[in-house]
Wavefront OBJ file of the C-alpha trace (Angstrom):
o trace
v 85.702 -96.110 -62.092
v 83.865 -93.468 -59.934
v 82.065 -94.866 -57.286
v 77.559 -94.258 -56.911
v 76.482 -91.051 -55.163
v 76.015 -91.623 -51.593
v 72.072 -90.391 -49.289
v 71.537 -86.823 -49.048
v 73.065 -85.822 -45.653
v 71.085 -83.533 -43.080
v 70.510 -80.080 -43.399
v 73.090 -77.622 -42.156
v 73.341 -75.125 -39.922
v 71.648 -72.132 -41.088
v 74.783 -69.532 -42.330
v 75.488 -66.013 -40.533
v 72.440 -63.316 -41.538
v 73.566 -61.499 -44.623
v 74.375 -57.962 -44.993
v 71.402 -55.502 -45.378
v 69.781 -55.132 -48.305
v 69.057 -51.927 -50.400
v 65.272 -50.381 -49.171
v 62.926 -50.926 -52.202
v 60.596 -48.835 -53.603
v 57.526 -47.646 -51.536
v 54.255 -49.482 -52.994
v 51.263 -49.299 -53.243
v 48.241 -47.993 -50.651
v 46.295 -50.759 -50.246
v 42.177 -50.995 -49.861
v 41.086 -49.133 -46.347
v 39.822 -51.426 -43.721
v 36.844 -51.405 -41.692
v 36.072 -48.558 -39.329
v 36.972 -49.312 -35.821
v 35.514 -49.099 -32.405
v 35.293 -45.227 -30.867
v 37.648 -44.690 -28.960
v 37.553 -42.737 -25.801
v 37.623 -38.804 -25.432
v 41.679 -37.562 -25.215
v 42.446 -34.037 -23.542
v 40.468 -30.993 -24.722
v 42.925 -28.896 -26.911
v 44.690 -25.341 -26.766
v 41.490 -22.752 -27.733
v 42.360 -21.604 -31.179
v 42.672 -18.433 -33.275
v 39.490 -16.642 -34.009
v 38.385 -17.539 -37.717
v 37.633 -14.668 -40.350
v 33.525 -13.193 -40.306
v 32.007 -15.675 -42.355
v 29.621 -13.604 -44.588
v 26.538 -12.317 -42.843
v 23.503 -14.218 -42.777
v 19.964 -13.109 -44.148
v 17.349 -10.990 -41.815
v 15.430 -12.895 -39.164
v 11.620 -12.335 -38.452
v 10.443 -9.798 -36.277
v 10.631 -11.342 -32.785
v 7.271 -10.577 -30.459
v 6.880 -7.250 -28.397
v 8.673 -7.206 -25.658
v 6.901 -6.435 -22.342
v 6.091 -3.061 -21.245
v 7.947 -1.113 -19.755
v 8.005 0.534 -16.339
v 5.759 3.317 -16.025
v 7.999 6.831 -16.016
v 7.623 9.735 -13.257
v 4.675 11.825 -13.534
v 6.143 16.264 -15.169
v 5.070 19.106 -13.965
v 1.302 19.982 -14.136
v 1.030 21.814 -17.002
v -0.112 25.761 -16.954
v -3.961 26.046 -16.052
v -6.162 26.274 -19.504
v -8.840 29.392 -19.748
v -11.616 29.060 -18.375
v -14.457 27.840 -20.102
v -18.384 29.559 -20.724
v -20.285 29.793 -17.819
v -22.870 26.659 -18.268
v -26.742 26.418 -18.027
v -28.688 27.174 -14.845
v -29.552 23.767 -13.714
v -33.011 22.625 -12.907
v -34.284 23.006 -8.832
v -33.677 19.911 -7.047
v -36.601 18.108 -4.810
v -37.855 20.387 -1.944
v -36.401 18.401 1.535
v -38.694 17.022 4.528
v -39.087 19.160 7.430
v -35.985 19.766 9.690
v -36.101 19.010 13.620
v -35.971 21.691 16.235
v -33.151 20.473 19.112
v -34.188 21.295 22.481
v -31.004 21.060 24.794
v -31.197 21.127 28.934
v -26.588 21.146 29.159
v -24.653 21.261 31.891
v -21.144 21.467 30.903
v -21.638 22.659 26.897
v -23.197 25.242 24.776
v -26.679 25.151 23.965
v -27.521 23.572 21.591
v -25.178 20.701 22.481
v -27.434 17.815 23.475
v -29.661 16.940 21.931
v -32.535 15.608 23.755
v -35.305 13.984 21.973
v -34.655 10.408 19.740
v -35.908 11.660 16.781
v -33.632 14.723 16.929
v -31.086 12.821 17.433
v -31.507 11.415 13.777
v -31.554 14.787 12.099
v -29.143 17.096 13.703
v -27.437 20.528 13.004
v -24.125 21.646 14.133
v -24.726 25.858 14.928
v -21.011 25.359 17.403
v -18.270 27.651 16.693
v -15.817 26.373 19.167
v -12.285 26.360 18.072
v -10.528 23.312 17.271
v -7.129 24.501 16.580
v -5.477 24.116 20.234
v -2.362 21.774 20.564
v -4.106 19.248 23.084
v -7.822 17.947 23.675
v -9.949 20.575 23.990
v -13.393 19.064 23.428
v -14.907 16.067 23.896
v -17.394 14.296 20.771
v -20.395 14.219 21.963
v -22.864 12.854 19.075
v -22.218 11.391 15.502
v -24.368 12.539 12.616
v -26.325 10.567 9.758
v -24.054 9.883 6.626
v -23.756 11.752 4.279
v -23.008 9.469 0.760
v -20.675 10.744 -1.871
v -19.919 8.214 -4.156
v -19.986 4.475 -4.769
v -16.535 3.716 -6.298
v -14.242 0.646 -6.410
v -13.504 -1.925 -4.563
v -15.004 -2.991 -0.651
v -12.210 -1.789 0.730
v -10.410 1.057 0.117
v -9.570 5.139 1.430
v -10.374 8.203 0.828
v -8.694 10.778 2.418
v -8.739 14.478 2.558
v -5.344 17.358 3.385
v -6.612 20.167 6.510
v -4.340 21.927 5.004
v -5.377 22.143 1.357
v -8.767 20.915 1.488
v -9.459 21.044 -2.001
v -7.810 17.994 -2.558
v -9.303 14.663 -2.504
v -7.661 11.333 -2.437
v -8.254 7.621 -2.963
v -6.472 4.331 -2.574
v -8.504 0.929 -3.394
v -7.653 -2.149 -1.828
v -5.727 -2.830 1.292
v -2.183 -3.335 -0.901
v -1.245 -1.129 -4.252
v 0.781 1.763 -5.210
v -1.698 4.122 -6.882
v -2.665 7.277 -5.045
v -5.324 8.932 -7.031
v -6.191 12.841 -6.870
v -8.720 14.810 -7.545
v -8.769 18.383 -7.178
v -12.883 19.600 -6.360
v -15.228 18.115 -4.927
v -16.630 17.730 -8.069
v -14.405 15.932 -9.960
v -14.472 13.228 -7.117
v -18.271 12.190 -6.779
v -17.854 11.818 -11.246
v -14.060 9.934 -10.311
v -12.833 12.116 -12.814
v -8.886 11.802 -11.378
v -6.825 14.292 -12.325
v -3.396 13.316 -11.333
v -2.417 9.843 -10.455
v 1.178 9.212 -7.642
v 2.703 6.043 -8.113
v 4.274 4.606 -4.870
v 6.560 2.795 -7.499
v 8.463 -0.471 -5.135
v 7.339 1.832 -1.881
v 3.613 0.150 -2.406
v 0.990 0.881 0.421
v -0.244 -1.956 3.179
v -3.514 -0.965 4.318
v -6.538 1.125 4.324
v -5.496 4.424 7.288
v -3.677 6.759 5.812
v -3.274 10.243 5.766
v -2.238 13.373 3.866
v -1.426 16.737 5.110
v 0.026 19.586 3.927
v 0.757 17.640 0.145
v 2.693 14.885 1.978
v 1.007 11.300 1.976
v 1.610 9.161 5.158
v 1.446 5.432 4.963
v 2.519 1.582 5.615
v 5.014 0.772 3.341
v 4.198 -2.716 2.678
v 6.766 -5.787 4.237
v 7.866 -3.294 6.995
v 7.142 -1.947 10.322
v 7.811 1.129 8.788
v 5.909 4.664 8.338
v 6.220 6.231 5.283
v 6.095 10.205 4.019
v 5.611 11.043 0.202
v 6.147 14.305 -1.290
v 2.956 14.143 -3.323
v 4.103 17.284 -5.576
v 7.738 15.832 -6.185
v 6.660 12.105 -6.498
v 9.469 11.497 -3.872
v 10.270 9.535 -0.486
v 10.482 12.625 2.181
v 11.810 10.579 5.079
v 10.448 7.616 6.984
v 9.551 5.826 10.569
v 10.117 2.751 11.240
v 8.041 1.288 14.416
v 10.383 -1.104 16.020
v 8.420 -4.591 17.888
v 5.258 -3.607 16.274
v 3.077 -5.886 13.962
v 3.284 -5.353 10.046
v 3.809 -9.013 8.512
v 1.386 -11.800 9.885
v -2.092 -12.461 10.670
v -2.452 -10.376 13.468
v -4.556 -7.664 12.024
v -5.041 -4.628 14.378
v -8.564 -4.263 14.316
v -11.184 -7.047 14.457
v -12.354 -7.715 10.293
v -9.105 -4.851 9.104
v -6.407 -5.330 6.991
v -4.708 -2.987 9.102
v -1.527 -2.596 10.869
v -1.289 0.565 11.466
v -3.715 3.347 11.804
v -2.710 6.377 10.916
v -4.581 9.416 12.424
v -4.119 13.164 11.621
v -5.936 15.930 13.765
v -5.549 18.990 15.664
v -2.450 18.441 17.159
v -0.520 16.414 14.458
v 0.236 13.002 13.401
v -0.554 9.729 14.803
v -0.156 6.227 14.435
v -1.894 3.114 16.104
v -1.063 -0.252 16.101
v -0.121 -3.882 18.054
v 3.034 -5.647 18.814
v 2.927 -9.533 18.334
v 3.489 -10.242 21.916
v 1.012 -8.203 23.463
v -1.995 -8.926 22.630
v -4.096 -7.204 25.054
v -2.864 -3.881 24.514
v -3.258 -1.251 22.273
v -0.029 1.101 21.472
v -0.312 4.623 19.988
v 2.874 6.707 19.348
v 2.550 10.350 18.368
v 4.913 11.410 15.496
v 6.549 14.631 14.557
v 5.186 15.122 10.857
v 7.671 17.150 9.130
v 10.705 15.004 11.387
v 9.099 11.651 11.278
v 10.806 11.376 15.241
v 8.738 10.004 18.331
v 7.237 12.238 19.953
v 5.478 10.677 22.621
v 3.867 6.411 22.826
v 1.578 4.979 25.335
v 0.311 1.761 25.999
v -3.781 0.942 26.480
v -5.086 -1.951 28.532
v -7.162 -2.648 26.149
v -7.909 -5.161 23.459
v -8.420 -3.657 20.123
v -9.284 -7.154 18.458
v -12.630 -6.579 20.337
v -13.043 -3.254 18.047
v -13.713 -2.380 14.483
v -12.434 0.485 14.330
v -10.941 3.748 15.656
v -9.819 7.665 15.226
v -8.372 9.892 17.700
v -10.617 13.909 17.226
v -8.425 16.591 19.819
v -6.266 14.239 21.572
v -8.961 11.576 22.191
v -9.048 7.988 21.525
v -12.242 6.702 20.402
v -12.844 2.990 19.353
v -16.047 2.180 17.599
v -17.478 -1.861 19.216
v -18.339 -3.017 15.845
v -18.040 -2.670 11.591
v -20.937 -4.576 10.531
v -23.686 -4.284 12.580
v -26.054 -1.174 10.860
v -26.048 0.606 14.296
v -23.093 0.126 16.941
v -21.524 2.832 19.648
v -18.238 4.374 20.432
v -17.750 2.433 23.563
v -14.278 3.614 24.289
v -12.561 6.845 24.550
v -9.080 7.939 26.134
v -8.020 11.253 26.538
v -3.914 10.692 25.514
v -2.938 14.526 27.328
v -4.682 13.583 30.633
v -4.208 9.593 29.852
v -7.573 9.285 31.835
v -9.726 7.157 30.290
v -13.255 8.811 30.362
v -16.724 7.284 29.856
v -18.478 8.167 27.173
v -21.654 9.032 26.098
v -22.054 5.760 23.392
v -22.654 7.813 20.296
v -24.519 6.165 17.773
v -22.164 4.867 14.850
v -23.592 3.894 11.659
v -22.918 1.601 9.187
v -25.217 1.679 6.878
v -23.364 -1.069 4.495
v -22.596 -3.131 6.418
v -18.344 -2.912 6.447
v -16.829 -0.191 6.824
v -13.645 -0.725 6.797
v -12.097 2.788 6.615
v -12.651 5.559 9.295
v -10.253 9.088 9.744
v -10.868 12.263 11.046
v -11.062 15.386 9.394
v -9.932 17.939 11.602
v -11.372 21.665 10.620
v -10.075 25.474 11.751
v -14.137 25.638 12.321
v -15.773 22.608 14.518
v -19.109 22.220 12.831
v -16.506 21.866 10.259
v -14.653 18.713 11.003
v -15.803 15.304 9.407
v -15.605 11.517 9.786
v -14.473 10.226 6.791
v -15.498 6.518 6.231
v -15.541 3.855 3.580
v -18.477 1.165 3.762
v -18.372 -1.435 1.726
v -17.154 0.543 -1.471
v -19.683 3.451 -0.685
v -17.930 6.852 0.042
v -19.304 8.225 2.991
v -19.277 11.545 6.282
v -20.443 12.167 8.887
v -20.592 15.768 11.022
v -19.768 15.756 14.766
v -21.084 17.371 17.733
v -18.366 18.154 20.402
l 1 2 3 4 5 6 7 8 9 10 11 12 13 14 15 16 17 18 19 20 21 22 23 24 25 26 27 28 29 30 31 32 33 34 35 36 37 38 39 40 41 42 43 44 45 46 47 48 49 50 51 52 53 54 55 56 57 58 59 60 61 62 63 64 65 66 67 68 69 70 71 72 73 74 75 76 77 78 79 80 81 82 83 84 85 86 87 88 89 90 91 92 93 94 95 96 97 98 99 100 101 102 103 104 105 106 107 108 109 110 111 112 113 114 115 116 117 118 119 120 121 122 123 124 125 126 127 128 129 130 131 132 133 134 135 136 137 138 139 140 141 142 143 144 145 146 147 148 149 150 151 152 153 154 155 156 157 158 159 160 161 162 163 164 165 166 167 168 169 170 171 172 173 174 175 176 177 178 179 180 181 182 183 184 185 186 187 188 189 190 191 192 193 194 195 196 197 198 199 200 201 202 203 204 205 206 207 208 209 210 211 212 213 214 215 216 217 218 219 220 221 222 223 224 225 226 227 228 229 230 231 232 233 234 235 236 237 238 239 240 241 242 243 244 245 246 247 248 249 250 251 252 253 254 255 256 257 258 259 260 261 262 263 264 265 266 267 268 269 270 271 272 273 274 275 276 277 278 279 280 281 282 283 284 285 286 287 288 289 290 291 292 293 294 295 296 297 298 299 300 301 302 303 304 305 306 307 308 309 310 311 312 313 314 315 316 317 318 319 320 321 322 323 324 325 326 327 328 329 330 331 332 333 334 335 336 337 338 339 340 341 342 343 344 345 346 347 348 349 350 351 352 353 354 355 356 357 358 359 360 361 362 363 364 365 366 367 368 369 370 371 372 373 374 375 376 377 378 379 380 381 382 383 384 385 386 387 388 389 390
């Protein structure tokens, strides 16, 4: 007879793991969980191979017009046209007023050189045949005639120039800064502002309004530099240039009072001259004689005169003349210096008239015959010329 079952004993110790079972089949993919936060950017990968060209897109709309291109170089003038039919005879002009007889009591000049009455001084005429083609100063200016009105054209400031070697050509620049020079091949075209040719200096802009032209070349101060440029107007290119070291050229220290000129260029019977100042020499006036072909320095002068006390100046017959004021209706020439004898001489203080009260350009125009030499002036937008008595 068996006895009764006793109580259950405590669990036994865990046995060792059994052998690895066979891997079961892959289960079904579970449901995708929520998107986690964006991680930090990884390192830049290597550049992949270029893909194949895509299908060309449709043609886009037409874009806006581009900026106008630069003007090309002016071509060679065409052949001269046939002479037109002779025009009808014009009407007779108005009868002029009576002239004035010039009296003379001269000691060192030819008869008729000196005017004795104030009335005659207002309306004198030149009848001298003095030569003007010498290589040094041979005559002194005694009187300046009444300004002759030629035309009113352009702004307050500008310049008009004649070529003493080609006197039928006239040239005009407007304002004291620019790149265009306008040419006229006759006095009729100049007076009617019928431009025959426009010269483009391109990036070699001029500064000031005291340029000169000789034998088809324009001489001018290049803006932003202490450089005088010789520009060949026939071929539209720079021939050569001259740098004047130490000269004022880009600040407010202009050469004359109430002017926009750093270099006053002049051309007389003796050649090309440049009048200028230096920044550290306020009371001195500097002049350089320049070879017009090579642009080499021939000689320089320093004069003990403050140019800012004057309104303008010019050189005629190797003599420097300074005009006292360019804004008064009646001004004077009260300074003259002979550059060949290196002596200042007393001027007979000839009257100089500024009828429009702002004469910003005064240049000498020499001719072989003294009575044909002139002063050219730009007075408040009006172009005028003055006859001269030597």
